[in-house]
N, C-alpha and C positions, 0 to 999 in steps of 0.2 A: 211545245208538244206537239208531235205528230201523228197523225190519225189515219189509220187504213181508210181508204174506201171503195165504193166498187168503181170498176170501169180498170182502162188502161194508159190506152195513147191519147184517149179524145179528152179526156178527164182536164187538163190544162187550157186553160182559156185559150181560144184562136186555133186551134189544133181540130181537123177533119182528117179522116180516113177513107178508104174504099178499097174493094177487091173485085176481083175477077178471076175465071178460069178461060186461061188463055191458051192453054193446048202444048204449053212447053216441052214436058214431058210426061206430066199425069193428065187422064182423060175423063176421070170422074170426080174431079175434086177443083177448088180454087186455088190458083198457083201464082198469083201476083198481089201484091198490095203497095197502097199508095199514102203516104204520109203529107199534109199539107199545112203550112202553117199562113195565117192570112198576113203575116207579118215578117218583115226578114226576122232571122232567128241569129242571136251567136250560137255556135256552134263548138265542140270540144268531141274527141274522139280516141280511141284506142284500138290499136289493129295488131293482126297476128307477127307473131315473131318468126313464122317459117320463112325459111328464105326464099320458097317459090310462094310469090303473092299474086292472088288470082286481080283480074283487070280490073272491077271494081273497088277494092281494095286500094288499088295505085290512083284512081282517081279519085275515090274518097280522101285519101290521104294528102294529095294536093291542095284539096278544095279547104282542108281543115286547116292545113300548115298556111296556107295563104292569108286568114284570118276573113275572108271574103264570107259576109252571112248568105245562110240558107234559109230555103223556102218547102221544100219539097224531097220527100226522099220514095225511091221507085225500087221495089223486091220483087225478086223471082224466085221461085224455088221450082227445084227438080234438076237444073243443070247449073254447074258453076262458075262458068265463063271462066275458068282458070288454064294455066297450060295452052291457054288459046292465041298468045304472040299478039301481032300489031292487029290482026282480025277481029279480038278482043276487045280492047284500047277504042278499036273503031265505033263499036257498038254500044261502047257505053257512052262515046262522042254524042251518038247518033239517036242514042235513047233520050240523053240528055237536053238535046237540042230540040227536038218533039216534044218531051214534057213540058219545057220552057215556053214552045211557041203557045202550046194547049193553053198553060197556066198564068200565059203573060209575065213572065220572071227573065231572067238571065239563064241561061244555060250552065254556067258555073254555080247557080245557086240550087242545084238539083244532084242528090246525093243518091248513089246507088249499090245496092247489094244483091249478091245470090250466093245461093246455096244449092246443092246436089253432088252429080256426078262431075268430076273432074274431066276436061281433052274435048268434050264435043261444042261444037259452036252452037248458041242460041240464033232460032230465027228470027232474023231482023223485025219481018211483017208481024211474028204472033206476039213481039214486045211492042212493038207502035202500037198496034192495037189493042192491045190490054192496056196500053197508057190510055187510049180516046174512049176506052170502056170507062175506067176508073175514073177521069177528070171528070165528068159529067155526074158522079154518083158519090161525090166527096159530101160525109156526111157527119158531124161533130156529136152523133148518139154513141152512149157505152157500147149499143151491138154494133154500132160500125168498126169502133176500136177493136172489140173480141175477134169481129169477122175477120179484119186486117190481123189478127195473131193466131189464127186460123191458117190463111192463106200461104204463109211461109215457113210452114210444116213439113218436113218431110220423114226421117224415121219417126218423129214425134210422135204420141201416141195421146197427149194433152197439149192445149193451148198453154202458153204464159205468159199472164199478164199480171200488173197491179198498179196502185195508184194510190199516193198519201196525199193529206195534206196538213199546212202548219201555218201559225200566222207571225208575218213580218211588220215591222212597221211602213206605215203608209209612205208616199213620194211628199206629200202633201205638207208632212209632218205631224197629222193629227190623227191617233187612234192607229189602228192594225186593220190589215188586209190578210185576207187568206190566199196564199199561194198554193198551187197544184203540184203535185210531179209523178207524172206516170210514163208505165214501159212494158214493151212485150220484147219476148226475145223467141229463139230457137232452137235448139240443139238435143241430141241425144248419142252421136255416136261421134268417132274421133272427139273426144273431150279430155283435155287435160291442160295445164297451167300455162300461161303466155302465149296465145290464150289458149281458145280451144276451138270445136265446130261450134260456133254460134254467130248469130246474128241478134244483135241486141240494140232497140231504138228507145229513147228516154226521152219527154217532152216534159217541159216545166213552163209555167207563164211568171216564174221569178225573173227580175232583173238582176243581172250579174256579168261582172266586165271579164272580160271574155278569156282571159290569163286566168283568172282567178276559177275560172269555170272549167278549164282545162287540170288546172293543178289538182281540184278539187277531186275529178274524177280518176284521172292518173294515181291518185292515193290510193281511194276505195276501191279501186279492181285488186290490189294488192291482197287485200284480205275477204275479197267476193269470186269474181270471175277465176281469180288465178290460183284458190284455193280449191278448186274441185276437178275433179277426173273421173273417167270411164275406164277409158281404154288405153291411156299412155300416148294419143295420136294426136297432135296439133295441128289444125288443117288450114290450108293456102288463103282462107275466106275469112276468117274470126274478124268480125267488126263491131265496135262498140260506141254508139256516137249518142250524143244528149244536146239536143236542140233547145233555147232557151228565147222564148220569146219578149217576156217581159210586159205581159197584158194585166199581168194580177195588180198593179201600181204600187210594186211594191217599192220604198227607197232601194236605190239601186245599190248592190254589194260591189264596193271598190276597195275594200279592204278586208284584213282577217279579223274581222271581230265576231261578238255574238252571233248577228245575222249569217255569218259564213260558217259557222260553226253549227249550225242549226241546219242549214241547208247541207252541210255535208252531210248529217246524222239522216235527215232524209232522204237524201242520194244513196249512203250506205243501204238503209233500209231495204230501199228497193233495188238494189245490186245484189245483196244479200239474199232478199227473197227470192230472185229470178234466177240466183248461182244453184239455190236447193234445188228448186226445182227442176233445173236442169238435171240434176247431178242423180237427183231418184228418179228420173224420166230418162236414165241411160237405157241404150238398145238391149233387148230381153232381159231388162233389171225387174225382180220383185223386190229388192228393199233399197233402200235410201242407208248409205251408211256414214255414221260422223265420228269423227275423230278429235279430241278435243284433249290438245298438250298444254299443259300451266305449269308455272313453277319453272319453268326453263331460264338459261343466263341471258340468252338474246332472242329478239325477236325474229328474227331469221331462223335461226336455230329451231324455234316453236314452228313456224311455217314449216320445216324441213320434214321433221320427224312425224309432224299432221298429215303431211300428202305424203312421205314414204308409205304409211300405213294403210291409206284407203288407195293407194295405188298398186296394190302388193294385189297380182293373181292369186295368192296362195290365200291370201286374208280374203280376199272375193269369192272364192269358191269355198271357203271354210263356212261363210255368210250363207249361202246356196242351202250348204249340205247341212245347217244347224248343226254345226260339230264345234264344240267350245274349244277348238285346239288353242290356245293364248299363245302358243312358241310359235305359231305363224305371225302375231301379231307384234312380240318379241325380237323374234327376226328382222321383221320391217323396222323396227326402232331400231334396231342394231348395225345393220347395212345403210341409214339413211345418211349416215358421215360424221354429222355433231356430236362432240365427247360427251359422255355421261356415264354413272357410275350404277352399273346393274344392282348393285347390292342394297340402295337406297328407293329407288322408283316405287312408284304402287301404279299397278294394273287394274281398272272397273270396267266393268259390262252395266250399262245401264237401261232399267225397263221401265214401262210405264209409271211401274207399283212397286218396285224394287231395286236394289242397286247388289251386284257379284263382286266382292275381290277377285280379280285372277291370279294377281302376282301380287308379293311385298316380301321384304328384307331378302330377296335375291332367291327367293324359292315361289315356285308355285303352290296357290292355296288347295285347299280342299273345298269343291264350291257342289252345290246339287246339280248334277247335268241335267234334269230334267228341269229344273229353273232356268238353268241357261239355256237348253235349248229351246224352249217358249218364249225367252226372251229375242233369241235369236230368229225367231218368226214374226215377231213383230214386224211392222211395215217399217217402222223407221230402227236403226239398230246404230247405238250409242257407246263408245270407247271413252274413256278419261286416261291421262297417264300424269300423273304428279312427278316432276322432274327432281325436285326440292334439290335448286340449283340457282332460282332468283324468283323472280316476278311477273317474267313475260310468259304470254299466252298465247294462243293461236286454234283456229279450230278448221279442220279439213274435210271436204264430202265427197262422197263417191257412191259406186251401188256394188251389187253382187255381182257376180259372172255366174251367166247360165248359158245353157244348149243354146237356146234361142239367138245369143249373140251371135255364136257360128254361123247359126242359120240365114240371118239377115244380111251380112257381111259376106257372105258366100257365094250371092249372087244378088248384090247391091245393084248393078247397073241396069240391071232385069227387072 
């Protein structure tokens, strides 16, 4: 059984966090965060599919691929350290070396993350001063984890964190031990599958073999972070990392058994929760949008259809205006790519208290426009479509498109 608990990245044993105001871009808030593990961790990661990759992505990707254990993560908000060439990579190396010296760990045990404006160089002196300040403030309290989740925000309106716990067999062979998995992320704009403008960091005290940790993460991301979209743009800095320290005392997960399945379920819970939080906090958004496609012929077709609806600018605008124009949804399904029979599918709008049928038997149905508008005014707007072709399903999440999105991105650099 998986239970949600309070907290985030400091919920698991051995992990601490800190943050500071380094003045990298912002002058009125914290803008750097640090995570630290008291023991070397197994690490897995997933990164942006954008051909233009930020320097921290290249740095982290190399460490994850090497299999080298890690102990720390340093993240800054405001400037992305992307499109900075050799200067950006030099900054990564010097930041990791400075962090390693202060914490007494190798430089290649330090992972890095940056988010913000693409192009400018980050002043090294501000980064190193921030690292120095944070290394003295590390704490394993829930408050420290929450503060770190706030420090990595850019255009986010709320911080995003979650923690869960579950029981696994003890390493000693006697009884069970409690395992914890926590995480934090940031993301609001440039959100699109494979991946999106997000930095996400997960920590767990579970003992698990590195290849299985990577396999679990790569699988879970397909139905979580790769099923959200805000504006169709995929960033240069997308990074999702999970660090496993093993201090819970569980029997190490070294094969795909029931323990592995439970860990994957917990990982899915954390990733899905963070992903939905990001979709609902899209830049300028007033509504979370969910599209559930079921009874599709293949899993990938279900994913494609669901993503097409939440990615549609016309669907997004329709929801913002509370206009129940279901033709927008049908259109997005129709151009998505997968083949289906429009004469048999059924389309629904789900509110907190009732469900309306929009489309059935090849025809738009008669429905109460006032009720539909009221449902479209709810904080979360949910649609579903029965494809009547098979047994596969998928859910995608997005948000509405508002005037504020243009305002935010019209002068993002300032």
